[in-house]
C-alpha positions in Angstrom: -193.8 -193.5 -112.1 -195.5 -192.7 -115.3 -192.8 -190.0 -115.8 -190.2 -192.7 -115.6 -192.0 -194.9 -118.0 -192.4 -192.1 -120.4 -188.8 -191.4 -120.2 -188.0 -195.0 -120.9 -190.3 -195.0 -123.8 -188.8 -191.8 -125.2 -185.3 -193.2 -124.9 -186.4 -196.4 -126.6 -187.6 -194.4 -129.6 -184.4 -192.5 -129.6 -182.4 -195.7 -129.6 -184.5 -197.1 -132.4 -184.1 -193.9 -134.5 -180.3 -194.0 -133.9 -180.2 -197.6 -135.1 -182.2 -196.6 -138.2 -179.7 -193.8 -138.9 -176.7 -196.2 -138.5 -178.4 -198.8 -140.7 -178.7 -196.2 -143.5 -175.0 -195.3 -143.2 -173.7 -198.9 -143.3 -171.7 -198.4 -146.6 -170.2 -195.1 -145.6 -167.2 -196.6 -143.8 -166.4 -198.6 -146.9 -166.4 -195.5 -149.2 -164.4 -193.5 -146.6 -161.9 -196.3 -146.2 -161.4 -196.5 -150.0 -160.9 -192.8 -150.3 -158.4 -192.6 -147.4 -156.5 -195.7 -148.6 -156.2 -194.3 -152.1 -154.8 -191.1 -150.8 -152.4 -192.8 -148.4 -151.1 -195.3 -151.0 -150.6 -192.4 -153.5 -148.5 -190.5 -150.9 -146.6 -193.6 -149.9 -145.7 -194.6 -153.5 -144.9 -190.9 -154.3 -142.4 -190.9 -151.4 -140.9 -194.2 -152.7 -140.7 -192.8 -156.3 -139.0 -189.6 -155.3 -136.6 -191.6 -153.2 -135.7 -193.6 -156.3 -135.3 -190.3 -158.2 -132.8 -189.1 -155.5 -131.0 -192.4 -155.7 -130.7 -192.1 -159.5 -129.5 -188.5 -159.3 -126.8 -189.5 -156.8 -125.4 -192.0 -159.3 -125.7 -189.6 -162.2 -123.7 -187.1 -160.2 -121.2 -189.7 -159.2 -120.8 -190.8 -162.9 -120.0 -187.2 -163.8 -117.3 -186.9 -161.1 -115.7 -190.2 -161.9 -115.7 -189.6 -165.6 -114.1 -186.2 -165.0 -111.4 -187.7 -162.8 -110.8 -190.4 -165.3 -110.4 -187.9 -168.1 -108.2 -185.5 -166.1 -105.5 -188.2 -165.7 -105.7 -189.0 -169.4 -104.6 -185.7 -171.0 -102.4 -185.1 -174.0 -99.2 -186.1 -172.3 -100.3 -189.3 -170.5 -98.8 -192.7 -171.3 -99.2 -196.3 -170.3 -102.8 -196.0 -169.0 -105.4 -198.5 -169.9 -108.7 -197.4 -171.5 -107.4 -194.7 -173.9 -104.6 -192.3 -173.7 -105.2 -189.5 -174.3 -108.9 -189.7 -173.6 -111.4 -188.8 -176.3 -115.0 -187.8 -175.9 -116.1 -191.3 -177.0 -113.8 -192.8 -174.3 -115.3 -190.6 -171.6 -118.8 -191.5 -172.8 -118.0 -195.3 -172.6 -116.5 -194.8 -169.1 -119.4 -192.7 -167.8 -122.0 -195.3 -169.0 -120.1 -198.1 -167.2 -119.7 -196.3 -163.8 -123.2 -197.0 -162.4 -123.5 -200.5 -163.7 -125.4 -202.7 -161.3 -127.2 -199.8 -159.7 -130.4 -200.2 -161.6 -129.7 -197.5 -164.1 -130.0 -198.2 -167.8 -126.5 -197.6 -169.4 -128.1 -196.7 -172.7 -129.8 -193.7 -171.2 -126.6 -192.3 -169.8 -125.1 -189.6 -172.1 -121.8 -187.9 -171.4 -120.7 -184.7 -173.1 -117.1 -183.9 -172.7 -115.4 -180.6 -173.5 -112.0 -179.2 -172.8 -112.1 -175.6 -171.8 -109.2 -173.2 -171.2 -108.7 -172.3 -167.5 -109.6 -168.8 -166.3 -106.0 -167.7 -166.4 -105.7 -168.4 -170.2 -102.7 -170.7 -169.8 -100.5 -170.8 -172.9 -100.3 -174.6 -172.6 -104.0 -174.8 -173.7 -103.3 -172.9 -177.0 -101.6 -175.9 -178.6 -103.9 -178.7 -177.3 -107.1 -178.5 -175.4 -106.2 -181.4 -173.2 -102.7 -180.4 -172.1 -101.9 -180.5 -168.4 -103.2 -177.3 -166.7 -106.3 -177.1 -168.9 -109.7 -178.0 -167.7 -111.9 -181.0 -168.7 -115.7 -180.7 -168.2 -118.0 -183.7 -168.3 -121.8 -183.2 -168.4 -123.8 -186.4 -167.7 -127.5 -186.6 -168.5 -129.9 -189.4 -167.7 -133.6 -189.8 -168.6 -135.5 -190.8 -165.4 -139.0 -192.2 -165.7 -141.4 -192.0 -162.7 -143.7 -194.9 -162.0 -146.6 -192.6 -161.1 -148.8 -192.6 -164.3 -150.9 -189.6 -163.2 -148.0 -187.1 -163.3 -148.2 -184.7 -166.3 -144.8 -185.8 -167.6 -143.2 -188.9 -166.1 -139.9 -188.2 -167.8 -137.3 -186.1 -166.0 -133.9 -185.3 -167.5 -131.3 -185.4 -164.7 -128.1 -183.5 -165.4 -124.8 -183.2 -163.5 -121.7 -181.4 -164.6 -118.2 -181.7 -163.2 -114.9 -179.9 -164.0 -111.3 -180.8 -163.1 -107.9 -179.6 -164.1 -105.9 -182.0 -166.3 -102.9 -183.4 -164.5 -101.2 -185.6 -167.1 
C-alpha cells in the first residue's frame, strides 16, 4: 500500500508542476493569437486587394476595346455619327475616360493614346489619310492603380491595355 501512496504523491507533484508550467505560459496564447491573426488578416486583405486589381484591369481592357471599336467606325469617310466624325485622338481620350464610369475607377487617371497605323499589306488608301477605311486604329489605355496595402514597396501599378481594329468607315 505504501507503493500506491507513493505513486499518488508522485502524481500529485507532477500535477502541481504541470499547473505551475501552465501558469507561467498564461500569456502565450494571446501572443500567438495576435501573430496568427495578423498573418491571416494580411493574407485576406491581400486577396481582396488583388481581386480589386483584377477588377480594375478588366475595365481598363474593356475601355481599350470599346474606344478602339468607337474609333474604327469614325474614320475619315464617316458621316452623321454623334461624338465626333472623323474621330480625333482627343475624342477617343474623352470616350475612353467615360467607358468605365460608375465602376469605381477615377476617370482622371484613365489615359488613352490613339495612333493610326498602316496595315501589314501597306494599303494605298492609308497613304492619303491615316484614318481611311482599311487602315488600322490602335488605342492604348493606361490607368494608375493604387493598392491599399501600405507595406508594399510601391503601391502604384500602371495598368496598360492595347487594342487594334481595322477602320470600317
